[in-house]
The first five atom37 places (N, CA, C, CB, O) and aatype in JSON, in Angstrom:
{
  "aatype": [12, 16, 11, 9, 6, 5, 10, 6, 15, 6, 9, 11, 5, 11, 16, 11, 6, 10, 2, 9, 15, 10, 11, 16, 5, 9, 10, 10, 1, 6, 1, 10, 11, 15, 2, 16, 11, 16, 10, 7, 6, 19, 10, 3, 5, 10, 11, 0, 9, 6, 0, 18, 10, 6, 2, 15, 2, 6, 18, 19, 18, 11, 10, 11, 5, 6, 2, 1, 11, 10, 11, 10, 15, 4, 3, 6, 17, 19, 11, 1, 0, 9, 6, 10, 6, 13, 6, 19, 10, 15, 0, 1, 3, 0, 0, 11, 6],
  "atom_mask": [
    [1, 1, 1, 1, 1],
    [1, 1, 1, 1, 1],
    [1, 1, 1, 1, 1],
    [1, 1, 1, 1, 1],
    [1, 1, 1, 1, 1],
    [1, 1, 1, 1, 1],
    [1, 1, 1, 1, 1],
    [1, 1, 1, 1, 1],
    [1, 1, 1, 1, 1],
    [1, 1, 1, 1, 1],
    [1, 1, 1, 1, 1],
    [1, 1, 1, 1, 1],
    [1, 1, 1, 1, 1],
    [1, 1, 1, 1, 1],
    [1, 1, 1, 1, 1],
    [1, 1, 1, 1, 1],
    [1, 1, 1, 1, 1],
    [1, 1, 1, 1, 1],
    [1, 1, 1, 1, 1],
    [1, 1, 1, 1, 1],
    [1, 1, 1, 1, 1],
    [1, 1, 1, 1, 1],
    [1, 1, 1, 1, 1],
    [1, 1, 1, 1, 1],
    [1, 1, 1, 1, 1],
    [1, 1, 1, 1, 1],
    [1, 1, 1, 1, 1],
    [1, 1, 1, 1, 1],
    [1, 1, 1, 1, 1],
    [1, 1, 1, 1, 1],
    [1, 1, 1, 1, 1],
    [1, 1, 1, 1, 1],
    [1, 1, 1, 1, 1],
    [1, 1, 1, 1, 1],
    [1, 1, 1, 1, 1],
    [1, 1, 1, 1, 1],
    [1, 1, 1, 1, 1],
    [1, 1, 1, 1, 1],
    [1, 1, 1, 1, 1],
    [1, 1, 1, 0, 1],
    [1, 1, 1, 1, 1],
    [1, 1, 1, 1, 1],
    [1, 1, 1, 1, 1],
    [1, 1, 1, 1, 1],
    [1, 1, 1, 1, 1],
    [1, 1, 1, 1, 1],
    [1, 1, 1, 1, 1],
    [1, 1, 1, 1, 1],
    [1, 1, 1, 1, 1],
    [1, 1, 1, 1, 1],
    [1, 1, 1, 1, 1],
    [1, 1, 1, 1, 1],
    [1, 1, 1, 1, 1],
    [1, 1, 1, 1, 1],
    [1, 1, 1, 1, 1],
    [1, 1, 1, 1, 1],
    [1, 1, 1, 1, 1],
    [1, 1, 1, 1, 1],
    [1, 1, 1, 1, 1],
    [1, 1, 1, 1, 1],
    [1, 1, 1, 1, 1],
    [1, 1, 1, 1, 1],
    [1, 1, 1, 1, 1],
    [1, 1, 1, 1, 1],
    [1, 1, 1, 1, 1],
    [1, 1, 1, 1, 1],
    [1, 1, 1, 1, 1],
    [1, 1, 1, 1, 1],
    [1, 1, 1, 1, 1],
    [1, 1, 1, 1, 1],
    [1, 1, 1, 1, 1],
    [1, 1, 1, 1, 1],
    [1, 1, 1, 1, 1],
    [1, 1, 1, 1, 1],
    [1, 1, 1, 1, 1],
    [1, 1, 1, 1, 1],
    [1, 1, 1, 1, 1],
    [1, 1, 1, 1, 1],
    [1, 1, 1, 1, 1],
    [1, 1, 1, 1, 1],
    [1, 1, 1, 1, 1],
    [1, 1, 1, 1, 1],
    [1, 1, 1, 1, 1],
    [1, 1, 1, 1, 1],
    [1, 1, 1, 1, 1],
    [1, 1, 1, 1, 1],
    [1, 1, 1, 1, 1],
    [1, 1, 1, 1, 1],
    [1, 1, 1, 1, 1],
    [1, 1, 1, 1, 1],
    [1, 1, 1, 1, 1],
    [1, 1, 1, 1, 1],
    [1, 1, 1, 1, 1],
    [1, 1, 1, 1, 1],
    [1, 1, 1, 1, 1],
    [1, 1, 1, 1, 1],
    [1, 1, 1, 1, 1]
  ],
  "atom_positions": [
    [[38.43, 42.18, -37.51], [38.66, 40.83, -37.02], [38.94, 39.93, -38.23], [37.42, 40.3, -36.18], [38.19, 39.9, -39.21]],
    [[40.03, 39.23, -38.12], [40.41, 38.35, -39.22], [39.58, 37.08, -39.17], [41.91, 38.02, -39.18], [38.9, 36.8, -38.18]],
    [[39.66, 36.34, -40.21], [38.91, 35.09, -40.31], [39.36, 34.12, -39.21], [39.11, 34.46, -41.71], [38.53, 33.43, -38.62]],
    [[40.67, 34.07, -38.94], [41.21, 33.18, -37.9], [40.69, 33.61, -36.54], [42.75, 33.18, -37.92], [40.28, 32.76, -35.75]],
    [[40.69, 34.89, -36.26], [40.19, 35.4, -34.98], [38.71, 35.1, -34.83], [40.44, 36.91, -34.87], [38.24, 34.74, -33.75]],
    [[37.99, 35.24, -35.92], [36.55, 34.95, -35.9], [36.33, 33.47, -35.6], [35.89, 35.35, -37.25], [35.47, 33.1, -34.8]],
    [[37.11, 32.62, -36.27], [36.98, 31.18, -36.03], [37.38, 30.81, -34.6], [37.83, 30.39, -37.03], [36.73, 29.97, -33.97]],
    [[38.44, 31.44, -34.08], [38.86, 31.2, -32.69], [37.77, 31.64, -31.73], [40.18, 31.95, -32.39], [37.5, 30.96, -30.74]],
    [[37.15, 32.75, -32.02], [36.06, 33.25, -31.17], [34.88, 32.27, -31.19], [35.59, 34.65, -31.66], [34.29, 31.98, -30.15]],
    [[34.56, 31.76, -32.37], [33.46, 30.8, -32.48], [33.8, 29.5, -31.73], [33.15, 30.5, -33.96], [32.95, 28.89, -31.08]],
    [[35.07, 29.09, -31.86], [35.5, 27.87, -31.16], [35.4, 28.07, -29.65], [36.96, 27.49, -31.55], [34.94, 27.18, -28.94]],
    [[35.83, 29.23, -29.17], [35.74, 29.52, -27.73], [34.28, 29.52, -27.28], [36.4, 30.9, -27.4], [33.95, 28.99, -26.22]],
    [[33.42, 30.11, -28.09], [31.99, 30.16, -27.76], [31.41, 28.75, -27.73], [31.22, 31.05, -28.78], [30.68, 28.39, -26.8]],
    [[31.72, 27.96, -28.74], [31.21, 26.59, -28.79], [31.77, 25.76, -27.63], [31.58, 25.93, -30.15], [31.05, 24.95, -27.05]],
    [[33.04, 25.96, -27.29], [33.66, 25.26, -26.17], [32.96, 25.63, -24.87], [35.16, 25.58, -26.08], [32.7, 24.77, -24.03]],
    [[32.67, 26.93, -24.73], [31.95, 27.39, -23.54], [30.56, 26.75, -23.47], [31.83, 28.93, -23.55], [30.14, 26.31, -22.4]],
    [[29.87, 26.69, -24.6], [28.54, 26.08, -24.65], [28.62, 24.58, -24.32], [27.9, 26.29, -26.03], [27.78, 24.04, -23.61]],
    [[29.65, 23.92, -24.86], [29.83, 22.5, -24.58], [30.13, 22.25, -23.1], [30.96, 21.93, -25.45], [29.64, 21.28, -22.52]],
    [[30.93, 23.12, -22.5], [31.24, 22.98, -21.07], [29.98, 23.16, -20.23], [32.32, 24.01, -20.64], [29.75, 22.42, -19.27]],
    [[29.18, 24.13, -20.6], [27.9, 24.34, -19.9], [27.01, 23.11, -20.07], [27.17, 25.62, -20.43], [26.4, 22.65, -19.11]],
    [[26.94, 22.6, -21.28], [26.14, 21.41, -21.55], [26.66, 20.22, -20.76], [26.14, 21.1, -23.06], [25.87, 19.44, -20.22]],
    [[27.98, 20.08, -20.69], [28.57, 18.98, -19.93], [28.22, 19.08, -18.45], [30.1, 18.97, -20.11], [27.86, 18.09, -17.82]],
    [[28.33, 20.29, -17.89], [27.98, 20.49, -16.48], [26.51, 20.16, -16.25], [28.28, 21.95, -16.04], [26.15, 19.55, -15.24]],
    [[25.67, 20.57, -17.18], [24.24, 20.29, -17.06], [24.0, 18.78, -17.1], [23.46, 20.98, -18.19], [23.21, 18.26, -16.31]],
    [[24.68, 18.09, -18.01], [24.53, 16.63, -18.1], [25.01, 15.95, -16.83], [25.3, 16.09, -19.3], [24.4, 15.0, -16.36]],
    [[26.11, 16.44, -16.27], [26.62, 15.87, -15.02], [25.61, 16.05, -13.9], [27.98, 16.52, -14.63], [25.34, 15.12, -13.13]],
    [[25.04, 17.26, -13.81], [24.02, 17.52, -12.78], [22.8, 16.63, -12.99], [23.6, 19.0, -12.8], [22.25, 16.07, -12.04]],
    [[22.39, 16.5, -14.24], [21.23, 15.65, -14.53], [21.52, 14.19, -14.2], [20.82, 15.79, -16.0], [20.64, 13.5, -13.69]],
    [[22.73, 13.72, -14.49], [23.1, 12.34, -14.18], [23.08, 12.11, -12.67], [24.49, 12.0, -14.76], [22.59, 11.08, -12.2]],
    [[23.62, 13.06, -11.91], [23.61, 12.94, -10.45], [22.18, 12.94, -9.92], [24.42, 14.09, -9.81], [21.84, 12.18, -9.02]],
    [[21.36, 13.79, -10.49], [19.96, 13.86, -10.07], [19.26, 12.55, -10.38], [19.23, 15.02, -10.77], [18.47, 12.04, -9.58]],
    [[19.55, 11.99, -11.56], [18.97, 10.72, -11.95], [19.39, 9.61, -11.0], [19.37, 10.37, -13.39], [18.57, 8.78, -10.6]],
    [[20.66, 9.59, -10.63], [21.15, 8.59, -9.67], [20.43, 8.73, -8.34], [22.67, 8.73, -9.46], [20.01, 7.73, -7.74]],
    [[20.28, 9.96, -7.89], [19.6, 10.21, -6.61], [18.14, 9.77, -6.69], [19.68, 11.71, -6.23], [17.63, 9.12, -5.78]],
    [[17.48, 10.12, -7.78], [16.07, 9.74, -7.94], [15.91, 8.23, -8.05], [15.47, 10.42, -9.18], [14.96, 7.66, -7.52]],
    [[16.84, 7.59, -8.74], [16.79, 6.14, -8.87], [16.94, 5.48, -7.5], [17.89, 5.64, -9.84], [16.24, 4.52, -7.18]],
    [[17.85, 5.99, -6.71], [18.05, 5.46, -5.35], [16.78, 5.66, -4.52], [19.25, 6.15, -4.66], [16.33, 4.74, -3.83]],
    [[16.22, 6.85, -4.6], [14.99, 7.14, -3.86], [13.85, 6.24, -4.31], [14.6, 8.61, -4.02], [13.09, 5.73, -3.49]],
    [[13.73, 6.05, -5.62], [12.67, 5.18, -6.13], [12.87, 3.74, -5.67], [12.63, 5.23, -7.67], [11.9, 3.03, -5.4]],
    [[14.12, 3.31, -5.57], [14.39, 1.96, -5.04], [13.93, 1.84, -3.6], [0.0, 0.0, 0.0], [13.35, 0.82, -3.22]],
    [[14.18, 2.88, -2.81], [13.74, 2.87, -1.41], [12.22, 2.87, -1.32], [14.33, 4.09, -0.66], [11.63, 2.17, -0.5]],
    [[11.59, 3.67, -2.18], [10.12, 3.72, -2.2], [9.56, 2.36, -2.61], [9.61, 4.83, -3.16], [8.58, 1.89, -2.04]],
    [[10.19, 1.74, -3.6], [9.74, 0.42, -4.05], [9.85, -0.59, -2.91], [10.56, -0.05, -5.27], [8.94, -1.4, -2.72]],
    [[10.94, -0.55, -2.17], [11.09, -1.46, -1.03], [10.0, -1.23, 0.01], [12.47, -1.28, -0.38], [9.44, -2.18, 0.56]],
    [[9.69, 0.04, 0.26], [8.63, 0.36, 1.22], [7.28, -0.13, 0.72], [8.58, 1.89, 1.48], [6.48, -0.66, 1.49]],
    [[7.04, 0.05, -0.57], [5.77, -0.42, -1.14], [5.65, -1.94, -1.06], [5.64, 0.04, -2.59], [4.56, -2.47, -0.81]],
    [[6.75, -2.64, -1.27], [6.73, -4.1, -1.15], [6.42, -4.51, 0.29], [8.08, -4.71, -1.6], [5.67, -5.46, 0.52]],
    [[7.01, -3.79, 1.24], [6.74, -4.09, 2.65], [5.28, -3.83, 2.98], [7.66, -3.24, 3.58], [4.65, -4.61, 3.7]],
    [[4.74, -2.75, 2.45], [3.32, -2.42, 2.68], [2.44, -3.48, 2.05], [2.98, -1.02, 2.12], [1.44, -3.9, 2.64]],
    [[2.8, -3.89, 0.84], [2.02, -4.93, 0.16], [1.99, -6.21, 0.98], [2.61, -5.21, -1.24], [0.93, -6.83, 1.14]],
    [[3.13, -6.61, 1.5], [3.2, -7.83, 2.33], [2.35, -7.66, 3.59], [4.66, -8.16, 2.71], [1.63, -8.58, 3.98]],
    [[2.43, -6.49, 4.21], [1.64, -6.23, 5.41], [0.15, -6.3, 5.1], [2.0, -4.85, 5.99], [-0.62, -6.9, 5.85]],
    [[-0.25, -5.69, 3.98], [-1.67, -5.71, 3.61], [-2.15, -7.12, 3.3], [-1.91, -4.8, 2.41], [-3.27, -7.49, 3.65]],
    [[-1.3, -7.9, 2.63], [-1.7, -9.28, 2.36], [-1.92, -10.04, 3.66], [-0.63, -10.0, 1.51], [-2.9, -10.76, 3.8]],
    [[-1.01, -9.86, 4.62], [-1.17, -10.52, 5.92], [-2.4, -10.0, 6.64], [0.09, -10.3, 6.8], [-3.15, -10.76, 7.26]],
    [[-2.61, -8.69, 6.56], [-3.78, -8.09, 7.21], [-5.06, -8.61, 6.59], [-3.73, -6.56, 7.11], [-6.01, -8.95, 7.3]],
    [[-5.1, -8.68, 5.25], [-6.3, -9.17, 4.57], [-6.58, -10.62, 4.95], [-6.15, -9.04, 3.06], [-7.73, -11.0, 5.16]],
    [[-5.53, -11.41, 5.03], [-5.7, -12.81, 5.43], [-6.22, -12.89, 6.86], [-4.37, -13.59, 5.29], [-7.1, -13.7, 7.16]],
    [[-5.67, -12.06, 7.74], [-6.11, -12.05, 9.14], [-7.57, -11.6, 9.24], [-5.21, -11.11, 9.99], [-8.36, -12.19, 9.99]],
    [[-7.94, -10.57, 8.49], [-9.32, -10.08, 8.49], [-10.25, -11.17, 7.97], [-9.46, -8.8, 7.64], [-11.34, -11.37, 8.51]],
    [[-9.82, -11.87, 6.93], [-10.65, -12.95, 6.38], [-10.87, -14.04, 7.43], [-9.98, -13.56, 5.11], [-11.99, -14.53, 7.61]],
    [[-9.81, -14.4, 8.13], [-9.94, -15.42, 9.18], [-10.86, -14.95, 10.3], [-8.56, -15.78, 9.76], [-11.67, -15.71, 10.81]],
    [[-10.72, -13.67, 10.66], [-11.61, -13.13, 11.71], [-13.07, -13.14, 11.26], [-11.19, -11.7, 12.08], [-13.96, -13.43, 12.05]],
    [[-13.31, -12.83, 9.99], [-14.68, -12.85, 9.47], [-15.24, -14.27, 9.51], [-14.73, -12.3, 8.03], [-16.4, -14.48, 9.86]],
    [[-14.39, -15.24, 9.14], [-14.85, -16.63, 9.2], [-15.18, -17.04, 10.64], [-13.77, -17.58, 8.61], [-16.21, -17.67, 10.9]],
    [[-14.3, -16.68, 11.55], [-14.54, -17.0, 12.96], [-15.79, -16.31, 13.47], [-13.32, -16.6, 13.82], [-16.59, -16.91, 14.19]],
    [[-15.97, -15.06, 13.09], [-17.15, -14.3, 13.5], [-18.42, -14.96, 12.96], [-17.06, -12.84, 13.01], [-19.43, -15.03, 13.66]],
    [[-18.36, -15.43, 11.73], [-19.52, -16.1, 11.13], [-19.86, -17.37, 11.92], [-19.25, -16.44, 9.64], [-21.02, -17.64, 12.21]],
    [[-18.83, -18.13, 12.25], [-19.05, -19.36, 13.03], [-19.65, -19.04, 14.39], [-17.73, -20.13, 13.2], [-20.57, -19.72, 14.84]],
    [[-19.11, -17.99, 15.04], [-19.64, -17.61, 16.35], [-21.09, -17.13, 16.25], [-18.77, -16.52, 16.98], [-21.91, -17.41, 17.12]],
    [[-21.39, -16.4, 15.17], [-22.76, -15.92, 14.98], [-23.71, -17.09, 14.78], [-22.85, -14.95, 13.78], [-24.8, -17.12, 15.35]],
    [[-23.29, -18.07, 13.97], [-24.13, -19.25, 13.78], [-24.32, -19.99, 15.09], [-23.5, -20.19, 12.73], [-25.42, -20.45, 15.4]],
    [[-23.25, -20.11, 15.85], [-23.34, -20.78, 17.15], [-24.27, -20.0, 18.09], [-21.94, -20.93, 17.79], [-25.1, -20.59, 18.79]],
    [[-24.12, -18.69, 18.07], [-24.98, -17.84, 18.92], [-26.44, -17.98, 18.5], [-24.54, -16.35, 18.84], [-27.33, -18.06, 19.34]],
    [[-26.67, -18.01, 17.17], [-28.04, -18.18, 16.68], [-28.63, -19.5, 17.17], [-28.06, -18.12, 15.14], [-29.81, -19.56, 17.53]],
    [[-27.81, -20.55, 17.19], [-28.28, -21.85, 17.68], [-28.61, -21.76, 19.17], [-27.21, -22.94, 17.41], [-29.61, -22.31, 19.62]],
    [[-27.76, -21.08, 19.94], [-28.01, -20.93, 21.38], [-29.29, -20.13, 21.62], [-26.82, -20.25, 22.07], [-30.09, -20.49, 22.49]],
    [[-29.49, -19.07, 20.87], [-30.7, -18.26, 21.03], [-31.92, -19.09, 20.67], [-30.64, -16.98, 20.16], [-32.93, -19.06, 21.37]],
    [[-31.82, -19.83, 19.58], [-32.93, -20.69, 19.17], [-33.25, -21.71, 20.26], [-32.61, -21.41, 17.83], [-34.41, -21.94, 20.59]],
    [[-32.21, -22.33, 20.82], [-32.4, -23.32, 21.89], [-32.99, -22.67, 23.14], [-31.05, -24.01, 22.23], [-33.86, -23.25, 23.8]],
    [[-32.52, -21.45, 23.47], [-33.05, -20.74, 24.65], [-34.53, -20.42, 24.47], [-32.26, -19.43, 24.9], [-35.31, -20.55, 25.41]],
    [[-34.91, -20.02, 23.27], [-36.33, -19.72, 23.0], [-37.16, -20.99, 23.14], [-36.51, -19.11, 21.59], [-38.24, -20.98, 23.72]],
    [[-36.64, -22.09, 22.6], [-37.36, -23.36, 22.71], [-37.54, -23.76, 24.18], [-36.62, -24.48, 21.95], [-38.62, -24.19, 24.59]],
    [[-36.47, -23.61, 24.97], [-36.55, -23.97, 26.38], [-37.53, -23.05, 27.12], [-35.16, -23.9, 27.03], [-38.31, -23.49, 27.96]],
    [[-37.47, -21.75, 26.79], [-38.4, -20.82, 27.43], [-39.84, -21.2, 27.09], [-38.11, -19.36, 26.98], [-40.72, -21.14, 27.95]],
    [[-40.08, -21.58, 25.86], [-41.42, -22.0, 25.45], [-41.85, -23.25, 26.21], [-41.46, -22.25, 23.92], [-42.99, -23.37, 26.64]],
    [[-40.9, -24.2, 26.37], [-41.21, -25.41, 27.13], [-41.52, -25.08, 28.58], [-40.04, -26.4, 27.05], [-42.43, -25.66, 29.17]],
    [[-40.76, -24.15, 29.17], [-41.01, -23.75, 30.55], [-42.38, -23.1, 30.68], [-39.92, -22.78, 31.04], [-43.14, -23.42, 31.59]],
    [[-42.69, -22.2, 29.76], [-44.03, -21.54, 29.8], [-45.13, -22.57, 29.61], [-44.13, -20.44, 28.7], [-46.16, -22.51, 30.28]],
    [[-44.94, -23.51, 28.7], [-45.94, -24.56, 28.49], [-46.1, -25.4, 29.75], [-45.54, -25.46, 27.29], [-47.22, -25.76, 30.12]],
    [[-44.99, -25.72, 30.41], [-45.06, -26.54, 31.62], [-45.76, -25.76, 32.73], [-43.63, -26.97, 32.08], [-46.55, -26.34, 33.49]],
    [[-45.5, -24.45, 32.84], [-46.2, -23.65, 33.86], [-47.69, -23.59, 33.59], [-45.62, -22.24, 33.92], [-48.51, -23.7, 34.5]],
    [[-48.03, -23.4, 32.31], [-49.45, -23.35, 31.96], [-50.13, -24.69, 32.29], [-49.63, -23.0, 30.45], [-51.25, -24.73, 32.79]],
    [[-49.42, -25.77, 32.01], [-49.98, -27.1, 32.29], [-50.1, -27.32, 33.79], [-49.1, -28.21, 31.66], [-51.05, -27.96, 34.25]],
    [[-49.15, -26.8, 34.56], [-49.18, -26.97, 36.01], [-50.32, -26.15, 36.62], [-47.83, -26.56, 36.63], [-50.9, -26.56, 37.63]],
    [[-50.63, -25.02, 36.04], [-51.71, -24.18, 36.56], [-53.08, -24.82, 36.33], [-51.67, -22.8, 35.91], [-54.02, -24.58, 37.09]],
    [[-53.19, -25.6, 35.32], [-54.49, -26.21, 34.97], [-54.72, -27.44, 35.73], [-54.57, -26.52, 33.52], [-55.76, -28.09, 35.56]]
  ]
}
């Protein structure tokens, strides 16, 4: 094999390696584009979930506040009912005497 043939062979080999590398880069670029698109979709979904959770948390907070108010009101009603029951029992005891 002459020096020129050897150099031509090396050039062909390097060209083949470069073509393989180019195809690999093209595949990787396409994969990157696909992954970037998918990540964008996931990000949009996460933003929607975040907004939903914020609304849910606010709604839960409002329900807790309302529940607290109702519990306080209920406690007042129970306290008043006990007082009235005590007054009724006292009045019955007084009526018996």
